[in-house]
C-alpha positions, 0 to 999 in steps of 0.5 A: 510135913510127912516126917512130923506126921509120921513121927507123931503117929509112930509115937502115938502107936507106941503109947497105945502099945504101952512101949512109950509115954510122951514126956516133954521136959522142955516143950517147944519151940513153937510159933503160932500164926493167927490171922484175920480173914483176907490176911493170907498166912500159908505162903508167908509161913512156907517162906519162913520155914525155908529161911529157918531151915537154911539157917539150921543147915549152918548149925550142928544138931539143928532140927528142921522146922515145919508147919501144920495147918489143914493136915490136923484134920487127918490126924484128929480123924485117925485119933477118933477112928472116923472119916475126916469128912465126919469132923471137917465141919469143925475146921470149917468153923461150923457147929453141929445141930444139937438135936441132930447130935442127940439122935446121931449118938443113939443111931451110930455106935461110932458116934463121937461127941462134940466135946470128944472131937474138940478135945482130940483136936486140942490134944493133937495140936498140943502134942505136935507143938510140944515136940518143937520146931513147928509153926501152927497156922490158925486152929486156935494155936495161940490158945492151945500152946500159950502155956509153952514157954518156948513159944512166939505168938503172932497175929496178922491183921489189916484194915477191913477194907483192904482185906475185903479187897484181897478176898474180892480179887482172890475169889472174883467176888463183888466188893460188897459180898467179899466184905460180908464174907470177911466179917462172917469169917472173922466171927467164925474164927473167934467162935472157934477159938472160944470153943477151946478157951471160952469167952472173955479170956486172954487168948488174944494176947499175942506177942506181936501183931503185923499189919499185912497191908503196910508190911511185905512178907519179907519184912514180916519174916525178917522181924519174926526171925529176929524175935525168935533169936531174941527169945532163944527159939533158934 
């Protein structure tokens, strides 16, 4: 992860100094993985990256793959010159109070508007995705990178009862509380995507949807790699 983030920050610094302008003639390849609450994606993604990089070692001039998820918070905060805690609410699928937003804008000269924050987050994701060989977990990745031709957009889903059971076991919650949590988180993630794209749009058009209840991680990874080969992403 460190190499990708270092390269991103280094390039942004050069752009700010007027030494370099980012131009991506053929942006990507990028893979986005969206998931419903209870459909874990982090371990699956790590295993996918490991497999992709094992394959890359066998080819000359192959660039390693990596993934990015919560690290986007730090990058966006640096772009905005604010503390990560000041924009963390966005990544927790929360919204600022509109009235408090107005008062904050007058009281704090370093205040960043909601629109500015979300635009910066979007720019960071798009820029990293354009550099290629990256997997974006969540964070409205499918919305922000859908115009990149070299891309594969994946959704992990499962029946509500199964996902509720997974959350119940993971966080030691009652099944009822876990189910409420799953439903609420699904709504928050949907609002998060809509905040970047708007309502009634086509952001839900994924290339493929996997059922996490009936398919193992290895089965999903094998299929993803096959699809990446078919689409000439690897």
